[in-house]
SELO-548070 format. One record per atom (N, C-alpha, C): residue number from 1; residue in three letters; atom name; x, y, z. Coordinates in Angstrom, 2 decimals. Atoms other than C-alpha are relative to their C-alpha. Layout:
% residues N
@vexnu NUM torkol ALA fivo CA u X v Y w Z
...
***
This chain:
% residues 90
@vexnu 1 torkol UNK fivo N u 1.41 v 1.13 w -0.59
@vexnu 1 torkol UNK fivo CA u 153.76 v 143.95 w -19.28
@vexnu 1 torkol UNK fivo C u -1.13 v 0.10 w 0.92
@vexnu 2 torkol UNK fivo N u 1.27 v -0.61 w -0.15
@vexnu 2 torkol UNK fivo CA u 150.45 v 144.14 w -18.54
@vexnu 2 torkol UNK fivo C u -0.52 v -1.52 w 0.82
@vexnu 3 torkol UNK fivo N u 0.32 v 1.25 w -0.53
@vexnu 3 torkol UNK fivo CA u 148.69 v 141.38 w -16.34
@vexnu 3 torkol UNK fivo C u -1.67 v -0.36 w -0.96
@vexnu 4 torkol UNK fivo N u 1.72 v 0.31 w 0.97
@vexnu 4 torkol UNK fivo CA u 144.89 v 140.12 w -18.04
@vexnu 4 torkol UNK fivo C u -0.77 v 0.42 w 1.26
@vexnu 5 torkol UNK fivo N u 0.92 v -0.65 w -1.35
@vexnu 5 torkol UNK fivo CA u 143.81 v 141.53 w -14.01
@vexnu 5 torkol UNK fivo C u -0.12 v 1.18 w -0.47
@vexnu 6 torkol UNK fivo N u 0.00 v -1.75 w 0.22
@vexnu 6 torkol UNK fivo CA u 144.82 v 145.01 w -14.73
@vexnu 6 torkol UNK fivo C u -0.69 v 0.18 w -1.38
@vexnu 7 torkol UNK fivo N u 1.18 v -0.22 w 0.93
@vexnu 7 torkol UNK fivo CA u 143.10 v 144.84 w -18.19
@vexnu 7 torkol UNK fivo C u -1.21 v 0.34 w 0.48
@vexnu 8 torkol UNK fivo N u 0.97 v 0.77 w -0.27
@vexnu 8 torkol UNK fivo CA u 140.37 v 143.39 w -16.97
@vexnu 8 torkol UNK fivo C u -0.76 v 1.23 w 0.83
@vexnu 9 torkol UNK fivo N u 0.74 v -1.05 w -0.94
@vexnu 9 torkol UNK fivo CA u 140.16 v 146.38 w -14.13
@vexnu 9 torkol UNK fivo C u -0.41 v 1.23 w -0.59
@vexnu 10 torkol UNK fivo N u -0.60 v -1.30 w 0.80
@vexnu 10 torkol UNK fivo CA u 141.08 v 149.23 w -16.91
@vexnu 10 torkol UNK fivo C u -1.84 v -0.43 w -0.24
@vexnu 11 torkol UNK fivo N u 0.62 v 0.73 w 0.91
@vexnu 11 torkol UNK fivo CA u 137.98 v 147.46 w -18.67
@vexnu 11 torkol UNK fivo C u -1.74 v 0.39 w 1.00
@vexnu 12 torkol UNK fivo N u 1.55 v 0.30 w -1.22
@vexnu 12 torkol UNK fivo CA u 135.53 v 147.41 w -15.79
@vexnu 12 torkol UNK fivo C u 0.17 v 1.48 w 0.58
@vexnu 13 torkol UNK fivo N u 0.25 v -1.35 w -0.30
@vexnu 13 torkol UNK fivo CA u 136.49 v 151.20 w -14.70
@vexnu 13 torkol UNK fivo C u 0.39 v 1.00 w -1.34
@vexnu 14 torkol UNK fivo N u -0.02 v -1.16 w 1.48
@vexnu 14 torkol UNK fivo CA u 136.94 v 153.16 w -18.15
@vexnu 14 torkol UNK fivo C u -0.89 v -0.43 w -0.92
@vexnu 15 torkol UNK fivo N u 0.40 v 0.84 w 1.18
@vexnu 15 torkol UNK fivo CA u 135.15 v 150.43 w -20.55
@vexnu 15 torkol UNK fivo C u -1.42 v 1.14 w -0.33
@vexnu 16 torkol UNK fivo N u 0.73 v -0.82 w 0.11
@vexnu 16 torkol UNK fivo CA u 131.47 v 152.68 w -19.86
@vexnu 16 torkol UNK fivo C u 0.37 v 0.92 w -0.52
@vexnu 17 torkol UNK fivo N u -0.19 v -1.17 w 0.39
@vexnu 17 torkol UNK fivo CA u 132.63 v 155.63 w -20.72
@vexnu 17 torkol UNK fivo C u 0.49 v 0.03 w -1.15
@vexnu 18 torkol UNK fivo N u -0.28 v -0.47 w 1.36
@vexnu 18 torkol UNK fivo CA u 134.51 v 154.94 w -23.76
@vexnu 18 torkol UNK fivo C u -1.41 v -0.23 w -0.82
@vexnu 19 torkol UNK fivo N u 0.69 v 0.60 w 0.70
@vexnu 19 torkol UNK fivo CA u 131.55 v 153.14 w -24.81
@vexnu 19 torkol UNK fivo C u -1.36 v 1.07 w -0.46
@vexnu 20 torkol UNK fivo N u 0.82 v -1.05 w 0.09
@vexnu 20 torkol UNK fivo CA u 129.23 v 156.05 w -24.21
@vexnu 20 torkol UNK fivo C u 0.54 v 1.15 w -0.86
@vexnu 21 torkol UNK fivo N u -0.97 v -1.15 w 1.06
@vexnu 21 torkol UNK fivo CA u 131.83 v 158.30 w -25.93
@vexnu 21 torkol UNK fivo C u -0.34 v -0.29 w -1.88
@vexnu 22 torkol UNK fivo N u 0.18 v 0.62 w 1.31
@vexnu 22 torkol UNK fivo CA u 131.58 v 156.20 w -29.31
@vexnu 22 torkol UNK fivo C u -1.54 v 0.01 w -0.38
@vexnu 23 torkol UNK fivo N u 1.46 v -0.65 w -0.14
@vexnu 23 torkol UNK fivo CA u 127.57 v 156.50 w -28.62
@vexnu 23 torkol UNK fivo C u -0.28 v 0.84 w -0.72
@vexnu 24 torkol UNK fivo N u -0.19 v -1.38 w 0.41
@vexnu 24 torkol UNK fivo CA u 127.69 v 159.72 w -28.72
@vexnu 24 torkol UNK fivo C u 0.38 v 0.95 w -1.07
@vexnu 25 torkol UNK fivo N u -0.42 v -0.67 w 0.66
@vexnu 25 torkol UNK fivo CA u 129.81 v 160.80 w -31.05
@vexnu 25 torkol UNK fivo C u -0.36 v -0.56 w -2.17
@vexnu 26 torkol UNK fivo N u 0.05 v 0.60 w 1.84
@vexnu 26 torkol UNK fivo CA u 128.47 v 158.26 w -34.24
@vexnu 26 torkol UNK fivo C u -1.60 v 0.54 w -0.31
@vexnu 27 torkol UNK fivo N u 1.11 v -0.69 w 0.22
@vexnu 27 torkol UNK fivo CA u 125.76 v 159.65 w -36.37
@vexnu 27 torkol UNK fivo C u -1.37 v -0.57 w 0.26
@vexnu 28 torkol UNK fivo N u 1.49 v 1.07 w 0.24
@vexnu 28 torkol UNK fivo CA u 122.39 v 159.50 w -35.98
@vexnu 28 torkol UNK fivo C u -0.76 v -0.69 w -0.92
@vexnu 29 torkol UNK fivo N u 0.56 v 0.62 w 0.31
@vexnu 29 torkol UNK fivo CA u 119.82 v 157.29 w -37.40
@vexnu 29 torkol UNK fivo C u -0.92 v 0.48 w -0.88
@vexnu 30 torkol UNK fivo N u 0.86 v -0.82 w 1.16
@vexnu 30 torkol UNK fivo CA u 117.85 v 158.02 w -40.63
@vexnu 30 torkol UNK fivo C u -1.10 v -0.64 w 0.56
@vexnu 31 torkol UNK fivo N u 1.27 v 0.29 w -0.35
@vexnu 31 torkol UNK fivo CA u 114.22 v 157.61 w -40.56
@vexnu 31 torkol UNK fivo C u -0.91 v -1.29 w -0.59
@vexnu 32 torkol UNK fivo N u 0.00 v 1.42 w 0.66
@vexnu 32 torkol UNK fivo CA u 114.16 v 154.55 w -42.91
@vexnu 32 torkol UNK fivo C u 0.50 v -0.99 w 0.51
@vexnu 33 torkol UNK fivo N u -0.67 v 0.95 w -0.95
@vexnu 33 torkol UNK fivo CA u 114.53 v 151.45 w -41.15
@vexnu 33 torkol UNK fivo C u -0.45 v -1.04 w -1.12
@vexnu 34 torkol UNK fivo N u 0.46 v 0.94 w 0.52
@vexnu 34 torkol UNK fivo CA u 114.70 v 147.92 w -42.59
@vexnu 34 torkol UNK fivo C u 0.27 v -1.10 w 0.80
@vexnu 35 torkol UNK fivo N u 0.35 v 1.44 w -0.47
@vexnu 35 torkol UNK fivo CA u 114.34 v 144.14 w -41.26
@vexnu 35 torkol UNK fivo C u 0.53 v -0.26 w -0.56
@vexnu 36 torkol UNK fivo N u -0.61 v 1.38 w 1.33
@vexnu 36 torkol UNK fivo CA u 116.50 v 141.59 w -42.88
@vexnu 36 torkol UNK fivo C u -0.61 v -0.86 w 0.99
@vexnu 37 torkol UNK fivo N u 0.20 v 1.54 w -0.41
@vexnu 37 torkol UNK fivo CA u 116.04 v 138.16 w -41.85
@vexnu 37 torkol UNK fivo C u 0.72 v -0.89 w -0.75
@vexnu 38 torkol UNK fivo N u -0.51 v 1.10 w 0.52
@vexnu 38 torkol UNK fivo CA u 118.42 v 135.05 w -42.47
@vexnu 38 torkol UNK fivo C u 0.15 v -1.15 w 0.65
@vexnu 39 torkol UNK fivo N u 0.06 v 1.02 w -0.68
@vexnu 39 torkol UNK fivo CA u 119.06 v 131.58 w -41.49
@vexnu 39 torkol UNK fivo C u 1.20 v -0.26 w -0.43
@vexnu 40 torkol UNK fivo N u -1.37 v 0.24 w -0.01
@vexnu 40 torkol UNK fivo CA u 122.24 v 130.87 w -40.30
@vexnu 40 torkol UNK fivo C u 0.56 v -1.21 w 0.72
@vexnu 41 torkol UNK fivo N u -0.18 v 0.88 w -0.83
@vexnu 41 torkol UNK fivo CA u 123.81 v 127.95 w -39.23
@vexnu 41 torkol UNK fivo C u 0.93 v -0.19 w 1.47
@vexnu 42 torkol UNK fivo N u -1.51 v -0.06 w -1.37
@vexnu 42 torkol UNK fivo CA u 125.83 v 127.47 w -35.60
@vexnu 42 torkol UNK fivo C u -0.04 v -0.95 w 0.34
@vexnu 43 torkol UNK fivo N u -0.46 v 1.28 w -0.71
@vexnu 43 torkol UNK fivo CA u 127.11 v 124.40 w -34.67
@vexnu 43 torkol UNK fivo C u -0.82 v -1.00 w -0.79
@vexnu 44 torkol UNK fivo N u 0.57 v 1.30 w 0.37
@vexnu 44 torkol UNK fivo CA u 125.27 v 122.01 w -37.21
@vexnu 44 torkol UNK fivo C u -1.82 v 0.79 w 0.14
@vexnu 45 torkol UNK fivo N u 1.71 v 0.00 w -0.21
@vexnu 45 torkol UNK fivo CA u 121.63 v 123.74 w -35.78
@vexnu 45 torkol UNK fivo C u -0.28 v 1.53 w -0.82
@vexnu 46 torkol UNK fivo N u 0.33 v -1.15 w 0.55
@vexnu 46 torkol UNK fivo CA u 119.70 v 126.23 w -37.79
@vexnu 46 torkol UNK fivo C u -0.95 v 1.13 w 0.42
@vexnu 47 torkol UNK fivo N u 0.61 v -1.11 w -1.16
@vexnu 47 torkol UNK fivo CA u 118.73 v 130.06 w -36.01
@vexnu 47 torkol UNK fivo C u 0.17 v 0.62 w -1.21
@vexnu 48 torkol UNK fivo N u 0.62 v -1.26 w 0.97
@vexnu 48 torkol UNK fivo CA u 117.07 v 132.89 w -37.56
@vexnu 48 torkol UNK fivo C u 1.02 v 1.22 w 0.32
@vexnu 49 torkol UNK fivo N u -0.94 v -1.43 w -0.50
@vexnu 49 torkol UNK fivo CA u 119.35 v 136.18 w -37.37
@vexnu 49 torkol UNK fivo C u -0.84 v 1.41 w -0.66
@vexnu 50 torkol UNK fivo N u 0.52 v -1.17 w 0.17
@vexnu 50 torkol UNK fivo CA u 117.12 v 139.56 w -37.23
@vexnu 50 torkol UNK fivo C u 0.93 v 0.79 w 0.19
@vexnu 51 torkol UNK fivo N u -1.30 v -1.08 w -0.57
@vexnu 51 torkol UNK fivo CA u 118.92 v 142.85 w -37.80
@vexnu 51 torkol UNK fivo C u -0.95 v 0.76 w -0.58
@vexnu 52 torkol UNK fivo N u 0.78 v -1.64 w -0.37
@vexnu 52 torkol UNK fivo CA u 117.77 v 146.32 w -37.85
@vexnu 52 torkol UNK fivo C u 0.35 v 0.52 w -0.63
@vexnu 53 torkol UNK fivo N u -0.96 v -0.87 w 0.67
@vexnu 53 torkol UNK fivo CA u 119.17 v 148.51 w -40.65
@vexnu 53 torkol UNK fivo C u -0.42 v 1.06 w -0.40
@vexnu 54 torkol UNK fivo N u 0.88 v -1.15 w 0.31
@vexnu 54 torkol UNK fivo CA u 118.69 v 151.95 w -41.15
@vexnu 54 torkol UNK fivo C u 0.50 v 0.57 w -1.49
@vexnu 55 torkol UNK fivo N u 0.09 v -0.22 w 1.04
@vexnu 55 torkol UNK fivo CA u 118.62 v 153.55 w -44.55
@vexnu 55 torkol UNK fivo C u 1.53 v 0.09 w -0.75
@vexnu 56 torkol UNK fivo N u -1.55 v -0.88 w 0.01
@vexnu 56 torkol UNK fivo CA u 122.50 v 154.97 w -43.99
@vexnu 56 torkol UNK fivo C u 1.10 v -1.91 w -0.06
@vexnu 57 torkol UNK fivo N u -0.70 v 1.14 w -0.33
@vexnu 57 torkol UNK fivo CA u 123.42 v 151.15 w -43.51
@vexnu 57 torkol UNK fivo C u 0.43 v -0.75 w 1.12
@vexnu 58 torkol UNK fivo N u -0.45 v -0.24 w -1.46
@vexnu 58 torkol UNK fivo CA u 124.02 v 151.60 w -39.96
@vexnu 58 torkol UNK fivo C u -0.77 v -1.04 w 1.07
@vexnu 59 torkol UNK fivo N u 0.59 v 0.40 w -0.03
@vexnu 59 torkol UNK fivo CA u 122.82 v 148.53 w -38.33
@vexnu 59 torkol UNK fivo C u -0.05 v 0.30 w 1.64
@vexnu 60 torkol UNK fivo N u 0.63 v -0.65 w -1.57
@vexnu 60 torkol UNK fivo CA u 120.70 v 149.21 w -35.03
@vexnu 60 torkol UNK fivo C u 0.22 v -0.71 w 0.72
@vexnu 61 torkol UNK fivo N u -0.09 v 0.77 w -1.32
@vexnu 61 torkol UNK fivo CA u 120.24 v 145.98 w -33.11
@vexnu 61 torkol UNK fivo C u -0.22 v -1.63 w -0.93
@vexnu 62 torkol UNK fivo N u -0.16 v 1.42 w 0.23
@vexnu 62 torkol UNK fivo CA u 120.54 v 142.23 w -33.77
@vexnu 62 torkol UNK fivo C u -0.90 v -0.56 w 0.75
@vexnu 63 torkol UNK fivo N u 0.81 v 1.35 w -0.45
@vexnu 63 torkol UNK fivo CA u 118.42 v 139.03 w -32.79
@vexnu 63 torkol UNK fivo C u 0.13 v -1.34 w -0.67
@vexnu 64 torkol UNK fivo N u -0.25 v 1.61 w 0.31
@vexnu 64 torkol UNK fivo CA u 119.50 v 135.49 w -32.64
@vexnu 64 torkol UNK fivo C u -1.03 v -1.00 w 0.48
@vexnu 65 torkol UNK fivo N u 0.76 v 1.16 w -0.86
@vexnu 65 torkol UNK fivo CA u 116.70 v 132.98 w -31.92
@vexnu 65 torkol UNK fivo C u -0.04 v -1.38 w -1.19
@vexnu 66 torkol UNK fivo N u 0.24 v 1.26 w 0.29
@vexnu 66 torkol UNK fivo CA u 115.85 v 129.28 w -32.89
@vexnu 66 torkol UNK fivo C u -1.11 v -0.15 w -1.29
@vexnu 67 torkol UNK fivo N u 0.91 v 0.45 w 0.92
@vexnu 67 torkol UNK fivo CA u 112.94 v 129.33 w -34.56
@vexnu 67 torkol UNK fivo C u -0.97 v 1.65 w -0.24
@vexnu 68 torkol UNK fivo N u 0.56 v -1.42 w 0.57
@vexnu 68 torkol UNK fivo CA u 111.36 v 131.87 w -36.73
@vexnu 68 torkol UNK fivo C u -2.09 v 0.56 w 1.14
@vexnu 69 torkol UNK fivo N u 1.11 v -0.06 w -0.84
@vexnu 69 torkol UNK fivo CA u 108.42 v 133.61 w -34.41
@vexnu 69 torkol UNK fivo C u -0.55 v 1.99 w -0.15
@vexnu 70 torkol UNK fivo N u 0.26 v -1.71 w 0.52
@vexnu 70 torkol UNK fivo CA u 106.56 v 137.39 w -35.39
@vexnu 70 torkol UNK fivo C u -0.28 v 0.25 w 1.17
@vexnu 71 torkol UNK fivo N u 0.49 v -0.20 w -1.18
@vexnu 71 torkol UNK fivo CA u 105.88 v 137.72 w -32.11
@vexnu 71 torkol UNK fivo C u 1.21 v 0.71 w 1.02
@vexnu 72 torkol UNK fivo N u -1.09 v -0.50 w -0.68
@vexnu 72 torkol UNK fivo CA u 109.40 v 138.17 w -30.83
@vexnu 72 torkol UNK fivo C u 0.42 v 0.95 w -0.87
@vexnu 73 torkol UNK fivo N u -0.64 v -1.21 w 1.29
@vexnu 73 torkol UNK fivo CA u 110.27 v 140.24 w -34.15
@vexnu 73 torkol UNK fivo C u -0.80 v 1.02 w 0.24
@vexnu 74 torkol UNK fivo N u 0.96 v -0.65 w -0.71
@vexnu 74 torkol UNK fivo CA u 107.49 v 141.75 w -33.17
@vexnu 74 torkol UNK fivo C u 0.85 v 1.46 w 1.32
@vexnu 75 torkol UNK fivo N u -0.79 v -0.60 w -1.09
@vexnu 75 torkol UNK fivo CA u 109.20 v 142.99 w -29.67
@vexnu 75 torkol UNK fivo C u 1.26 v 0.63 w 0.17
@vexnu 76 torkol UNK fivo N u -1.32 v -0.15 w 0.53
@vexnu 76 torkol UNK fivo CA u 112.35 v 143.07 w -31.53
@vexnu 76 torkol UNK fivo C u -0.26 v 1.59 w -0.69
@vexnu 77 torkol UNK fivo N u -0.17 v -1.41 w 0.47
@vexnu 77 torkol UNK fivo CA u 111.33 v 146.07 w -33.08
@vexnu 77 torkol UNK fivo C u -0.50 v 1.05 w 0.66
@vexnu 78 torkol UNK fivo N u 0.13 v -1.30 w -1.03
@vexnu 78 torkol UNK fivo CA u 109.18 v 147.84 w -30.49
@vexnu 78 torkol UNK fivo C u 0.65 v 0.08 w 1.06
@vexnu 79 torkol UNK fivo N u -0.99 v -0.23 w -0.80
@vexnu 79 torkol UNK fivo CA u 112.02 v 147.81 w -27.94
@vexnu 79 torkol UNK fivo C u 1.14 v 0.51 w -0.86
@vexnu 80 torkol UNK fivo N u -0.95 v -0.92 w 0.56
@vexnu 80 torkol UNK fivo CA u 114.50 v 149.48 w -30.79
@vexnu 80 torkol UNK fivo C u -0.67 v 0.97 w -0.28
@vexnu 81 torkol UNK fivo N u 0.42 v -0.89 w 0.34
@vexnu 81 torkol UNK fivo CA u 111.53 v 151.75 w -31.34
@vexnu 81 torkol UNK fivo C u -0.15 v 0.96 w 1.03
@vexnu 82 torkol UNK fivo N u 0.11 v -1.00 w -1.46
@vexnu 82 torkol UNK fivo CA u 111.37 v 152.71 w -27.38
@vexnu 82 torkol UNK fivo C u 1.18 v 0.58 w 0.23
@vexnu 83 torkol UNK fivo N u -1.65 v -0.13 w -0.39
@vexnu 83 torkol UNK fivo CA u 115.25 v 152.90 w -26.98
@vexnu 83 torkol UNK fivo C u 0.19 v 1.69 w -0.01
@vexnu 84 torkol UNK fivo N u -0.40 v -1.68 w 0.32
@vexnu 84 torkol UNK fivo CA u 115.94 v 156.60 w -26.28
@vexnu 84 torkol UNK fivo C u 1.16 v 0.10 w -0.77
@vexnu 85 torkol UNK fivo N u -0.74 v -0.39 w 0.88
@vexnu 85 torkol UNK fivo CA u 117.36 v 158.71 w -28.54
@vexnu 85 torkol UNK fivo C u 0.03 v -0.74 w -1.31
@vexnu 86 torkol UNK fivo N u 0.07 v 0.76 w 1.21
@vexnu 86 torkol UNK fivo CA u 116.65 v 156.49 w -31.66
@vexnu 86 torkol UNK fivo C u -0.05 v 1.15 w -1.00
@vexnu 87 torkol UNK fivo N u 0.41 v -0.95 w 1.17
@vexnu 87 torkol UNK fivo CA u 115.80 v 159.49 w -33.90
@vexnu 87 torkol UNK fivo C u 1.38 v 1.11 w 0.07
@vexnu 88 torkol UNK fivo N u -1.04 v -0.97 w 0.08
@vexnu 88 torkol UNK fivo CA u 118.89 v 161.57 w -32.81
@vexnu 88 torkol UNK fivo C u 0.59 v 0.08 w -1.43
@vexnu 89 torkol UNK fivo N u -1.10 v -0.58 w 1.31
@vexnu 89 torkol UNK fivo CA u 120.78 v 163.60 w -35.78
@vexnu 89 torkol UNK fivo C u -1.24 v -0.25 w -1.04
@vexnu 90 torkol UNK fivo N u 1.27 v -0.48 w 0.94
@vexnu 90 torkol UNK fivo CA u 116.90 v 163.29 w -37.89
@vexnu 90 torkol UNK fivo C u -0.99 v 1.27 w -0.32
***
C-alpha cells in the first residue's frame, strides 16, 4: 500500500526526468504543419480549440480560447516555431 503523498513525492522528484526522456526519444517533427480550429462546447459554453499538427499526425501544441482571435493564433504559432528543437529529426 502506497500513500498519495509518497506518489506525489515521486512525481516531484522523478517526473521531470521521465518527461525529458519521453521527449528526447520521440521522433522529430516534419517540415509541413497544419493548424486546425474547431469549436467545442465546455460546460455549455463554446470555446475555440486550435491544434498544431505535423504531416505525420503528431500534435505539436494545443490552444483553447473563448473567442476567435487572430492575434492569439499568431502568437500560438510564433511560440511554437520559436520553441527549441522544433525541427529535430528533419
